[in-house]
C-alpha positions as CSV (number, residue, x, y, z in Angstrom):
1,M,1.4,16.1,12.0
2,A,4.8,16.1,10.3
3,F,6.6,19.5,10.1
4,G,3.5,21.3,11.2
5,I,1.7,20.7,7.9
6,K,-2.1,20.6,8.2
7,K,-3.9,17.3,7.6
8,L,-7.2,15.7,8.1
9,H,-7.7,13.3,11.1
10,L,-8.7,10.0,9.5
11,V,-6.4,7.5,11.3
12,D,-6.0,6.9,15.0
13,E,-3.1,4.9,16.3
14,T,-3.2,1.3,15.0
15,P,-2.0,-1.6,17.2
16,I,1.1,-3.7,16.9
17,Q,0.1,-7.3,17.7
18,Y,2.4,-10.2,18.5
19,L,1.9,-13.3,16.4
20,P,2.7,-16.3,18.6
21,N,1.8,-19.0,16.2
22,I,3.6,-17.6,13.2
23,S,6.6,-16.8,15.4
24,Q,6.7,-20.5,16.4
25,E,6.2,-21.6,12.8
26,L,9.0,-19.4,11.4
27,G,11.4,-19.3,14.3
28,I,11.4,-15.5,14.5
29,E,9.7,-13.1,16.9
30,M,7.0,-11.7,14.6
31,Y,4.6,-8.7,15.1
32,I,2.2,-7.1,12.8
33,K,1.2,-3.4,12.6
34,R,-2.5,-3.3,11.8
35,D,-2.8,-0.5,9.3
36,D,-5.5,-2.6,7.7
37,L,-7.7,-1.5,10.6
38,T,-8.0,2.2,9.6
39,P,-11.7,3.3,9.7
40,F,-13.0,4.2,6.2
41,G,-13.6,2.4,2.9
42,A,-12.7,-1.0,4.3
43,G,-9.3,0.3,5.6
44,G,-5.7,0.3,4.5
45,N,-2.5,2.3,4.5
46,K,-3.5,4.8,1.9
47,L,-5.7,6.7,4.4
48,R,-2.5,8.0,6.1
49,K,-1.4,9.6,2.8
50,L,-4.8,10.9,2.1
51,E,-4.9,12.8,5.4
52,Y,-2.4,15.2,3.8
53,L,-3.5,15.0,0.2
54,V,-7.2,15.6,0.7
55,Q,-6.6,18.3,3.2
56,D,-4.5,20.1,0.5
57,A,-7.4,19.5,-2.0
58,L,-9.9,21.0,0.3
59,D,-7.6,24.0,1.0
60,R,-7.4,24.6,-2.7
61,G,-11.2,24.5,-3.2
62,A,-11.4,21.2,-5.1
63,T,-14.7,19.7,-5.8
64,M,-13.4,16.4,-7.2
65,L,-10.5,14.0,-6.7
66,I,-9.0,12.1,-9.6
67,T,-6.3,9.4,-9.2
68,V,-4.8,6.6,-11.1
69,G,-4.0,2.9,-10.6
70,G,-5.0,-0.6,-11.7
71,A,-8.6,-1.5,-12.2
72,Q,-8.7,-3.0,-8.7
73,T,-6.5,-0.3,-7.0
74,N,-6.7,-0.2,-3.2
75,H,-5.5,3.4,-3.3
76,G,-8.4,4.3,-5.6
77,R,-10.9,2.7,-3.3
78,L,-9.7,4.7,-0.3
79,T,-9.5,7.9,-2.4
80,A,-13.2,7.2,-3.2
81,A,-13.9,6.7,0.5
82,V,-12.4,10.0,1.6
83,A,-14.0,11.8,-1.3
84,A,-17.4,10.5,-0.1
85,K,-16.6,11.4,3.5
86,Y,-15.9,15.0,2.6
87,G,-18.5,15.5,-0.1
88,L,-16.2,15.4,-3.1
89,K,-16.7,13.7,-6.4
90,C,-14.1,11.1,-7.4
91,A,-12.8,9.2,-10.5
92,I,-10.1,6.6,-11.0
93,I,-8.3,6.3,-14.3
94,A,-6.7,2.9,-15.1
95,I,-4.7,1.5,-18.0
96,D,-6.3,-1.9,-17.5
97,D,-8.9,-4.3,-18.9
98,Y,-12.4,-4.5,-17.5
99,P,-12.4,-7.8,-15.6
100,G,-15.9,-8.7,-16.8
101,E,-17.7,-8.2,-13.5
102,V,-18.3,-5.5,-10.9
103,S,-16.5,-7.1,-8.0
104,A,-13.9,-6.5,-5.2
105,N,-12.6,-2.9,-5.2
106,I,-14.5,-2.0,-8.4
107,L,-17.8,-2.9,-6.6
108,L,-16.7,-0.8,-3.5
109,D,-15.7,2.1,-5.8
110,R,-19.1,2.2,-7.4
111,I,-21.0,1.7,-4.1
112,M,-19.2,4.9,-3.0
113,D,-20.3,6.6,-6.3
114,C,-16.8,6.8,-7.8
115,D,-16.4,6.8,-11.6
116,L,-13.9,4.3,-13.1
117,I,-12.3,5.0,-16.5
118,L,-10.6,2.0,-18.0
119,K,-8.4,2.1,-21.1
120,A,-6.9,-1.0,-22.6
121,D,-3.2,-1.2,-22.6
122,D,-1.8,-0.4,-26.0
123,G,1.7,-1.7,-25.2
124,R,3.4,1.6,-24.6
125,D,4.9,2.6,-21.3
126,E,2.0,2.9,-18.8
127,D,3.2,6.3,-17.6
128,E,3.2,7.6,-21.2
129,Q,-0.4,6.4,-21.7
130,L,-1.5,8.0,-18.4
131,D,0.3,11.2,-19.2
132,E,-1.8,11.3,-22.4
133,L,-5.1,10.2,-21.0
134,C,-5.3,12.0,-17.6
135,P,-5.3,15.5,-19.0
136,K,-8.2,14.6,-21.3
137,I,-10.3,13.1,-18.6
138,I,-9.5,16.0,-16.2
139,S,-10.6,18.5,-18.9
140,E,-13.8,16.6,-19.4
141,Y,-14.7,17.0,-15.7
142,E,-13.5,20.6,-15.6
143,E,-15.7,21.5,-18.5
144,K,-18.6,20.2,-16.4
145,G,-17.7,22.7,-13.7
146,E,-15.6,20.5,-11.4
147,R,-12.4,21.8,-9.7
148,V,-10.2,18.7,-10.0
149,Y,-7.3,17.8,-7.6
150,F,-5.1,15.1,-9.1
151,I,-3.5,12.5,-6.8
152,P,-0.7,10.4,-8.2
153,M,-0.6,6.6,-8.2
154,G,-0.6,5.3,-4.6
155,G,-0.7,8.9,-3.3
156,S,3.1,8.6,-3.6
157,N,4.5,12.1,-3.7
158,E,6.3,14.2,-1.1
159,L,3.0,15.3,0.6
160,G,1.5,11.8,0.7
161,A,4.7,10.3,2.1
162,L,4.2,12.4,5.2
163,G,1.5,10.0,6.3
164,Y,4.1,7.4,6.8
165,Y,6.5,9.8,8.3
166,D,3.8,10.1,11.0
167,C,3.5,6.3,11.1
168,A,7.2,6.0,11.6
169,V,7.0,8.2,14.7
170,E,4.1,6.2,15.9
171,L,5.9,2.9,15.3
172,D,9.0,4.1,17.2
173,R,7.0,5.1,20.2
174,Q,5.0,1.8,20.2
175,A,8.2,-0.3,19.8
176,K,9.9,1.4,22.7
177,K,6.9,0.8,24.9
178,M,6.9,-2.9,23.9
179,G,10.6,-3.4,24.3
180,I,11.1,-4.2,20.6
181,E,13.0,-1.1,19.5
182,D,15.7,-3.2,17.9
183,A,13.2,-4.8,15.5
184,R,13.2,-4.9,11.7
185,V,10.2,-3.2,10.1
186,I,9.1,-4.9,6.8
187,E,6.8,-3.4,4.3
188,S,5.5,-4.5,0.8
189,V,6.8,-2.0,-1.7
190,G,4.7,-0.8,-4.7
191,S,4.7,2.9,-5.6
192,M,7.3,3.5,-2.8
193,G,5.4,6.2,-0.9
194,T,4.8,4.1,2.2
195,F,8.4,2.9,2.2
196,M,9.8,6.4,1.7
197,G,7.7,7.9,4.4
198,L,8.8,5.2,6.8
199,Y,12.4,5.5,5.8
200,C,12.5,9.3,6.2
201,G,10.6,9.2,9.5
202,L,12.7,6.5,11.1
203,K,16.0,7.9,10.0
204,N,15.2,11.6,10.6
205,E,13.8,10.9,14.0
206,G,16.8,8.8,15.1
207,S,14.9,5.5,15.5
208,S,16.8,2.3,16.1
209,L,14.2,0.4,14.0
210,R,15.5,-0.9,10.7
211,L,13.5,-0.9,7.5
212,T,13.3,-3.5,4.8
213,G,11.0,-3.3,1.8
214,I,9.9,-6.4,-0.2
215,S,9.1,-5.4,-3.8
216,I,5.8,-6.8,-5.1
217,S,6.6,-6.0,-8.7
218,P,9.9,-6.1,-10.7
219,F,12.3,-3.5,-9.3
220,G,14.7,-2.5,-12.1
221,S,17.0,0.4,-12.9
222,R,14.2,2.8,-13.4
223,K,12.9,2.3,-9.8
224,D,16.5,2.4,-8.5
225,R,16.8,5.9,-10.0
226,R,13.3,6.8,-8.8
227,I,13.9,5.9,-5.1
228,V,17.0,8.1,-5.0
229,E,15.1,10.9,-6.7
230,Y,12.1,10.5,-4.4
231,F,14.4,10.8,-1.3
232,G,16.0,13.9,-2.8
233,Q,12.6,15.5,-3.2
234,M,11.7,14.7,0.4
235,K,15.0,16.0,1.7
236,E,14.6,19.3,-0.2
237,K,11.0,19.9,0.5
238,F,11.1,19.2,4.2
239,D,14.7,20.1,4.9
240,L,15.6,16.7,6.3
241,A,18.7,16.4,8.4
242,I,19.8,13.1,6.8
243,D,21.4,12.0,3.6
244,A,21.0,8.7,1.6
245,V,22.3,6.9,-1.4
246,R,20.7,3.9,-3.2
247,E,22.6,1.4,-1.1
248,D,20.9,2.8,2.1
249,F,17.5,1.6,0.9
250,D,17.1,-2.1,1.7
251,I,14.7,-3.3,-1.0
252,Q,14.4,-7.1,-1.5
253,K,13.9,-7.7,-5.2
254,D,13.9,-11.5,-5.3
255,Y,10.3,-12.2,-4.2
256,T,8.2,-10.4,-6.8
257,R,7.0,-13.8,-8.3
258,G,7.5,-12.3,-11.7
259,G,4.9,-9.6,-11.9
260,Y,2.4,-7.2,-10.3
261,N,-0.8,-8.6,-8.8
262,N,-0.2,-12.0,-10.5
263,P,-1.8,-15.2,-9.2
264,C,0.9,-17.2,-7.4
265,K,0.6,-20.5,-5.5
266,E,3.3,-19.5,-2.9
267,V,1.4,-16.3,-2.1
268,R,-1.8,-18.1,-1.6
269,E,0.0,-20.6,0.7
270,A,1.3,-17.6,2.7
271,I,-2.3,-16.2,2.9
272,Y,-3.5,-19.6,4.1
273,L,-0.8,-19.8,6.8
274,M,-1.5,-16.4,8.2
275,A,-5.3,-17.0,8.2
276,R,-5.1,-20.5,9.7
277,K,-2.5,-19.6,12.4
278,E,-3.5,-16.1,13.4
279,A,-7.0,-15.4,11.8
280,I,-5.6,-12.4,9.9
281,L,-6.5,-12.0,6.2
282,L,-3.8,-10.8,3.8
283,D,-4.3,-9.9,0.2
284,P,-2.8,-11.5,-2.9
285,C,-1.2,-8.4,-4.4
286,Y,0.7,-6.7,-1.5
287,T,0.6,-8.2,2.0
288,G,0.3,-11.8,0.9
289,K,3.3,-11.4,-1.4
290,G,5.2,-9.5,1.3
291,F,4.6,-12.3,3.8
292,A,5.5,-14.9,1.3
293,G,8.8,-12.9,1.0
294,I,9.3,-13.0,4.7
295,I,8.9,-16.8,4.7
296,D,11.5,-17.1,1.9
297,M,13.9,-14.7,3.7
298,V,13.7,-17.0,6.7
299,R,14.4,-20.0,4.5
300,D,17.2,-18.2,2.6
301,G,18.9,-17.2,5.8
302,K,18.3,-13.5,5.4
303,M,16.7,-13.4,8.8
304,K,18.4,-14.7,11.9
305,P,16.5,-17.2,14.2
306,G,14.7,-15.2,16.9
307,E,15.0,-11.9,15.0
308,K,12.3,-9.4,15.9
309,V,10.2,-8.4,12.9
310,I,7.3,-5.9,12.6
311,F,5.3,-6.5,9.4
312,I,3.2,-3.6,8.2
313,H,-0.3,-4.8,7.2
314,T,-1.3,-2.3,4.6
315,G,-4.7,-3.7,4.0
316,G,-6.2,-4.7,0.6
317,F,-8.3,-7.7,1.6
318,P,-10.9,-6.9,-1.2
319,G,-8.2,-8.2,-3.6
320,L,-9.1,-11.7,-2.4
321,Y,-12.4,-11.3,-4.4
322,T,-10.8,-10.2,-7.7
323,L,-11.7,-12.6,-10.5
324,H,-8.2,-13.8,-11.5
325,H,-7.3,-14.5,-7.9
326,R,-10.6,-15.9,-6.8
327,V,-10.7,-18.6,-9.5
328,E,-7.4,-19.9,-8.2
329,F,-8.5,-19.9,-4.6
330,E,-11.7,-21.7,-5.6
331,K,-9.8,-24.5,-7.3
332,E,-7.7,-25.1,-4.1
333,L,-10.5,-24.7,-1.6
334,E,-13.7,-26.2,-3.1
335,D,-12.8,-29.7,-1.8
336,G,-13.7,-28.5,1.7
337,I,-17.3,-27.6,0.7
338,R,-19.8,-30.4,1.4
339,I,-23.2,-30.1,-0.1
340,I,-26.1,-32.2,1.4
341,K,-29.2,-32.6,-0.7
């Protein structure tokens, strides 16, 4: 419980596991932090953020949670899960097309009775479209008597980031116990809340663990400004004893594969490698792209042979079942299916 701020208890300590086969394959000493094994809604990292956010919602007397993301948002799925757990209604707003089927996270959202509102992208900035749409949808629910608590994309505000401040403390304790306190922690960066919570936690608590983020979508000047702004908000709100400038945040920008959640052969190959060497499933949007980035960093000499690495598994396996990824997997894997009549 960071800074004594009240939170729900949704997540117990998740294990760090050594990956002997991947370590041998890549020539590094690789571990994985299993935040995919959190207990509700098929698991994932967002539950740590929601411990703080949903506690705040309950304290404010909310009857409904509304959040935003892509149609297949993992954060939305876990928001729906916590809403169901605590008797709240839930809706997800997305600037996205309907994929033509109720599958993957959309299926899980609806099973948990979460509404999904999809608006086709009109070409304007996504934030501009959401800023216009969200108040309208929130008003519709409030007119029906709901008390709405809005959660930003990825749960990535100051309060949500505390979930990964807690995780940083947990990581540091586990790493010391395992004798790997000099390791590099690697995390797939999207909305930056997980990265910022880890960064603030590791630095503010004096950990010797180093943090690297691998961006899973293009990381331009706007995000460069945002990460500095986000840190400033964290420092001010929680009176952190540390300072940081943009150069202090190690974000690898070269492994985005050109877009967000886009089908990519190298990412699928990384998913196959982890599954076939360690029986751990990654997803094609976040962890698969992050692990593909690790493979490339080894190849590019950005990691030293034998370097200790702890990869944060943030969950997201339902993404394997999204239509635009699934069709590509099917093309590559159907030759191993034998049908006897």
